[in-house]
N, C-alpha and C positions, 0 to 999 in steps of 0.2 A: 503493501500499500506505499505510496507517494504522501508524501510530509502534505502535501497541498491539498489533497484531497479530504487530509485528516484535518487541519485546521477548518477546511468548512464544515466541519461537521460538529467542530463544539459550540453550544450553544453559552449561551452570556453565563445561564445559571452552573454547566461544566466546567467553563473554564474560573466560576469563582467556587467551585470545588478543590477544582486543582489547586488555586491558589493556594485555600486552605491546606492543602494538605500540603504542599513545599513549605510554606510558613511550618505547619508544625514538625514537618521532619527537619529543616533548619535547627530550630530549638534544641536537641538534642547535640547538635553538633558545638554547640555553644560550649558545651563542658568541657572543650578544648580550651575555649578562652577561662573555662572558671575553674582549672587547676590553678590550683596556690602557688602562688611566684615567692623564688627565693632568689633573691639578690646575692652574689656571692660577692665575697669582702673576708681582711684576714680578721678586721676582729668580726668575734661569734655574734654580737649585741646588734647588726646590723642587717640583718632579716628582715624582709619586708613578706608579711603574711597576705595574702587576700585571692578572692577569686572575681571575678566578673558577674554582675547579673545581667542578661540579657534581656531586653524589654521586645517582643515581637508585635506587630501588627500586619496584619493585611488586610486590606482597603482599595477601593476605588475612588477616582476624583469624581466628584459630582459637575458636570457641566450644565451653566445654566441653559433653556429655551429650547433642552435637547432631551428627548426620551430618555427616560431614568438609564444608566449605564450600557446606551448604546453601544457600541466598540470604544467601551473604556477601559482599557487594561486594568491589570491588577496588580500592585505595588506590595512590596513585603518591602514595611518599617522598621528598622529596630535603633533601640538606642541600649548602651551598655554604663552600667555604673560600676567601679571600686569599689565591693566592701570588703575593709580588712578584719580580721581575727586575730590581728597582734596582739597581744597582752592579755590572751581571753585564756584561759584553765581550760578547753574543753575535756579535758577528767570528769571535770562539775558539772551537774544538770543547770546552776547557773551562768556558765560560760558557756555552754551550747544555746541556752533559750536566750542570752544576748546578742549568740552569730545567728541565731533565727531571727532575731527583732530585727539585725542590722538589714539581714534578708530581706526583709517584709520591705522594711523601709527605703533600701535599696530600688527592689522593683515597681514601690511608688513612685519613685524619684526618676525610674526611666520612663516608665508611663507617660508623667507628666511631661516631660522632655515632646516625648511625640508627640503627645495632645498637646502643645505649644509650637510645634513648629508644622505640625498636618493637625487641625481643626478637626474634627469629630460629623461637623457639620458641612464639610469641604470635602473631605477624604472618608468615604460614608464606609464603617469598618464591612468585612465580609467573611464571616457570617456576622450579620449582628450582633450577637450576645457574646461574641468573643469577651473574652474578661482579660485583660491585657496586666495587669498586675500579679493573676492569678495564677499565669501563663508562665512569665516571668519568674516567677517566687519557686513555682513546681520543678523547673529546671534547674534551677541553682541549689533548692535542697535538695536535690538527688547530689550533686555533690557533694555539697555540705556534709550529709549524711557519710558519705567515703572518707571525708576529712579527718570527722570526729572518729569515725572506727580505725582511722588510720592511727591519730593522734591516742588514745583509748590500747590498743595494739600493743605500741613503742613505750606505753607507760606504764606495762606490765614486769 
């Protein structure tokens, strides 16, 4: 089947589903960005420990005076926020709770940044019910759980 034939058969709804799927598939790849970053130095106290919370949003630009979404491409919008866990004792529940709270605030800040730059009254989310903070935090919390488990296993 030729690619041109495939393009003709994609309806706006299929494009929206495809865009949302691509967005969701790209979200776990942010785990690579969310790995702890260590800065090597001769002094052991100069380690920077952080992960990056990546907020994804799939949207279409609304064009005034045209039929809604006809021919409008789907866009994947992202924003990242570094979240530090330096100085937290991840072997304690208090340290873990603080780390997870920082991730939630990072997700909210990243989503607010997307909303400020690409307002949802112009860039309409696809699907309309997507929840940017939950999606961003969910991906980062998976990495955070791995960091916490590694920290606890090294503490034994």
